[in-house]
N, C-alpha and C positions, 0 to 999 in steps of 0.2 A: 775751063776745067769743071768737072762735076764733083759735087760732094757725095760722100757715100750714103747709101740708103740706111736709115736707122729704123729698125722695127722694134716696137715695144709691145709685148703681149701681157695681158692682164691675167695670168694664170691664177693668181690668188684673189682676184676680184670678182669671181663668180659668186652670185648669191648662194645661200645654203642649199637651195633646191635645184642647183645647176652644177655642172662640172665642165672643165675645159676640154675642148677637142681640137687637136691640131689638124685633123682631117676627118671631120664628121660628115654625115649624110647631107646632101644638098636638098633632100626631100624629107625632113623630119616629120614625125607624126604631130598632128595638131587636131584641134576640135573639128576641123572641116574634112579631115581625111582618115582619122583613126579607125573608123568602122569599115573603110574600104581603102586600105593603104595603097600607095602608088606601086604598081607592078614594075614600072620602068622609071629610072631616075638617071640624071646625068652622072658622070663619073667625077664631076668637079668636087673638090673638097670645100667644106664650109668650116672656116676657122672661127672659134669663139666658144662662148658658153652655151651649153645645151641642157635640156631638162633631164633630171635624174628620174629613172623609172621608179614608180609607175606613172609619173607625171608626164604630160605632153604640153606642147605650146598651145596657148589659147587660140592663136591665129598665126598663120604664116610660119616664118623661120626664126622668129625671135620674140622677145617680150615675156609676158607672164607665163608661168608654168602652172597647170591645173591638173587635177585628177580627171580622167575621162567623165566620171559621174558629175563633175562640176561644169561641163561644157554646156553652153546655152542650147536650147532646143532649136532644131533646124527650122 
């Protein structure tokens, strides 16, 4: 017999510079792509906290949110 799947979402646990997304972009803006945003992205949903505009992820799809002007030089 199988036990039911239990999902717990941390809606209220996003830091103040982020908000909860049930189905956010799998290609969020970050310091590596904001000057040339991806033109094509998967249709997959990304569940979790995402940066509030005008902030973007420092790198990748999670972690610290920064203003674009705070991104390290390439």
